C-alpha angles and dihedrals in degrees: 000000000000114000133183092202131037131230133211123202112215117204090325088283107090138018120218111202111198115204113226108226103017111254120235115242137281091061122175100227102071093048094045095046092049090050094049089055090050091047092052096245106150103170094103137071105284109255116232109167148347120219115212134177144159115275120180090345096309130103108245141180106247103176145350123221117207137164120279114247110211118234092005120171126178124236096258084069109032096034092051087054088055092050091050090052093042093233123143107176089109091066092073090059092047093050092051092045092052092047092048090050092052093046089054095044092048088068092058103106115243118234119248113290097035110110136176114281134044118306085255128314089237093054093050091048092048091051092050094047089050090053091052092048091051092047090052091048095049099042111083138176124030091336090055092050090049091051093047090055090056100037094106092053090049091049090053090055091051092047089075087079090067092061097036114128116260091224099080106124118242118225136172101272131197089242099204104045112162135133091269087067093055117081123202106210139165095286102034136283133336132188116220144175110057093182096117127240109318092196097058117067116220095358111182110252092211111062139138113292086238088076092066092040092053091051090051096047094047090050088062088057088051090051088055090053091049089051090052094049102037104026100033091238109171108257095233091052092048092050092049090049091052092051092051094045093049092049092048093048093049093047091053092045093052092045093052092051091048091051088056093047091246103109090135091067090086117064102200093195090068098054101083097044091046089050090051091049089049092056089051089052090049089056091049091049091050092050095047103035116005115025094178089064094066092092091069101058091036090052091050093049091049088053090051093047108037113197094242092055096052118090 
């Protein structure tokens, strides 16, 4: 597991996560964690304290102290086990957890200037097209040639953002929601790391809930690729597992929102283009920070665009 920060477990009671480097304030995590406590959302490590200090003349967040969750494993471990076994029951729990998180975050008041609806459909589409262009530029070799041959099809997927309705509600999202941020521990599941997306500069904190959901569903596809590479899971079986897990997660997510009378929180039309944009960002991350990760987004895209279906 690749981490930007590092964590220290103290007496199996608390975890101190040191931010490296220290993050200038304001930082999203303290506000979000305090709000989740107030909203009664308990499916996270209980927050205890935030350590701040002055670094180079600026007030910064140095560390976060949270409760220790016994027997915790992150999703790049436990979820790969599920993929290897071909089991998907966990996805119901993940869907309900994500919906509960969004219901709680949707009650966090937006600052002045944030209104209902996407920033603008054009701005979202421009950002996504820029991500595709950068992914194409940074991905070389045979993978780059394969991508270039499918660039038009990928652009068509992203074009859905241009016609997306401007009524999708904006909420405070997690911003980096993938299975690695979901711990399975002795008493269930917990979502962690409310630091925002470290790979996207100046990402808007208030976005459609579909942004988080797309990150979570694509991470299941990445888990399938990890199972293929590291556990020798047959590719067809891994792809079938990912499809079942995604469908189960989305069904549970929708049902939880409906139970709360908030079905409109998820704009379904945004899921596929956001998923496509996420894969582009995974390729950018691989090129700039972790080259060995490229196999995962490339494997997902090859699953989405089978050779025989590409003219």
